[in-house]
C-alpha positions as CSV (number, residue, x, y, z in Angstrom):
1,M,-11.9,-1.4,15.0
2,P,-9.0,-2.4,17.3
3,F,-8.8,-6.0,15.9
4,I,-8.8,-6.5,12.1
5,D,-9.4,-9.6,10.2
6,I,-8.0,-8.7,6.8
7,A,-9.8,-11.6,5.1
8,K,-13.1,-9.9,6.0
9,I,-12.3,-6.6,4.4
10,P,-13.3,-6.4,0.7
11,A,-10.3,-5.8,-1.6
12,L,-10.5,-2.8,-3.9
13,E,-8.7,-2.8,-7.3
14,L,-6.8,0.4,-7.2
15,L,-4.9,-0.2,-10.4
16,P,-4.8,-3.2,-12.8
17,G,-3.4,-6.2,-10.8
18,C,-3.2,-4.1,-7.5
19,R,-5.8,-5.0,-4.8
20,L,-5.9,-2.9,-1.7
21,R,-7.4,-3.1,1.8
22,T,-7.0,0.0,3.9
23,P,-8.1,-0.1,7.6
24,Y,-7.4,3.1,9.5
25,G,-7.7,5.0,12.7
26,K,-7.7,8.7,13.6
27,N,-4.0,9.4,12.7
28,I,-2.7,6.4,10.8
29,M,-3.7,4.1,8.0
30,M,-2.6,0.6,7.0
31,S,-2.6,-0.5,3.4
32,Y,-2.5,-4.2,2.6
33,L,-1.5,-4.3,-1.0
34,E,-1.6,-7.4,-3.2
35,M,0.2,-7.0,-6.5
36,E,0.1,-9.5,-9.4
37,A,3.3,-10.3,-11.2
38,G,4.2,-7.3,-13.4
39,A,1.6,-5.0,-11.8
40,E,2.8,-1.5,-11.2
41,V,2.0,1.5,-9.0
42,P,3.2,4.2,-11.3
43,L,5.4,7.1,-10.3
44,H,3.4,9.4,-8.0
45,H,3.7,11.5,-4.8
46,H,1.5,12.6,-2.0
47,P,1.7,14.8,1.2
48,H,1.6,11.7,3.5
49,E,4.6,10.1,5.0
50,Q,4.7,6.4,4.0
51,A,6.5,3.5,5.6
52,G,6.3,-0.1,4.4
53,M,7.5,-3.6,4.4
54,L,7.5,-6.1,1.6
55,L,5.9,-9.3,3.1
56,Q,6.2,-11.6,0.1
57,G,7.8,-11.5,-3.3
58,K,10.1,-9.0,-5.0
59,L,9.6,-5.4,-6.0
60,E,11.4,-3.0,-8.2
61,L,11.0,0.0,-5.9
62,T,11.9,3.6,-6.8
63,I,12.0,6.3,-4.1
64,G,13.2,9.7,-5.3
65,D,16.2,9.1,-7.6
66,E,17.0,5.6,-6.4
67,T,15.7,2.3,-7.7
68,R,16.4,-1.0,-6.0
69,L,15.2,-4.6,-6.3
70,V,13.9,-5.4,-2.8
71,E,12.9,-8.8,-1.4
72,A,10.6,-10.0,1.4
73,G,11.6,-8.5,4.7
74,S,12.8,-5.2,3.2
75,M,11.4,-2.1,4.8
76,F,11.3,1.5,3.5
77,I,10.3,5.0,4.5
78,I,9.1,7.5,1.9
79,P,9.1,11.2,3.0
80,P,6.1,13.4,2.1
81,N,6.0,14.6,-1.5
82,T,8.7,12.2,-2.6
83,P,8.1,10.6,-6.1
84,H,8.0,6.8,-5.8
85,R,6.8,3.8,-7.8
86,A,6.7,0.0,-7.4
87,R,6.5,-2.9,-9.8
88,A,6.1,-6.6,-8.8
89,V,8.8,-8.7,-10.5
90,A,9.3,-12.5,-10.7
91,G,5.8,-13.2,-9.3
92,N,3.2,-11.8,-7.0
93,A,4.1,-9.4,-4.2
94,L,2.4,-8.5,-0.9
95,V,3.2,-5.1,0.7
96,L,2.1,-3.6,4.0
97,D,2.2,0.2,3.9
98,I,1.6,2.7,6.7
99,F,0.5,6.2,6.0
100,S,0.4,9.2,8.3
101,P,-1.8,11.2,8.3
102,V,-4.6,9.1,6.9
103,R,-4.9,9.2,3.2
104,E,-8.3,10.9,2.6
105,D,-8.6,9.4,-0.9
106,Y,-8.2,5.8,0.3
107,A,-10.4,6.4,3.4
108,E,-13.2,7.6,1.1
109,M,-12.9,4.5,-1.1
110,F,-12.7,2.3,1.9
111,N,-15.8,3.8,3.5
112,K,-17.9,3.3,0.4
113,H,-17.2,-0.5,0.4
114,V,-16.9,-1.5,4.1
115,P,-19.9,-1.5,6.3
116,V,-19.5,0.2,9.7
117,D,-20.1,-2.0,12.8
118,G,-22.8,-0.7,15.0
């Protein structure tokens, strides 16, 4: 899957108001996350390193002990096992996250809903 048309990937509702598309390769996963105004990804952590960029909107983003209001164009890196959360404020938000290694839980969800080209 070297070229990806994100519009052709079905969105999965991970949490209320949070729709996710997660194409991935052998060692890296992309997560295209659409958040409705007020939607929240609650405080959580995982063993994967996560980097991201806010493409549209505003987020109240907590990483570890620090919370900031970030706007489109902001980038962030979340070390493995670091607690973090995000909430869309003042409208919808669009986030591109990158995970390494691939998140097995997301890959399993993605594989159940996306047909494999053959």
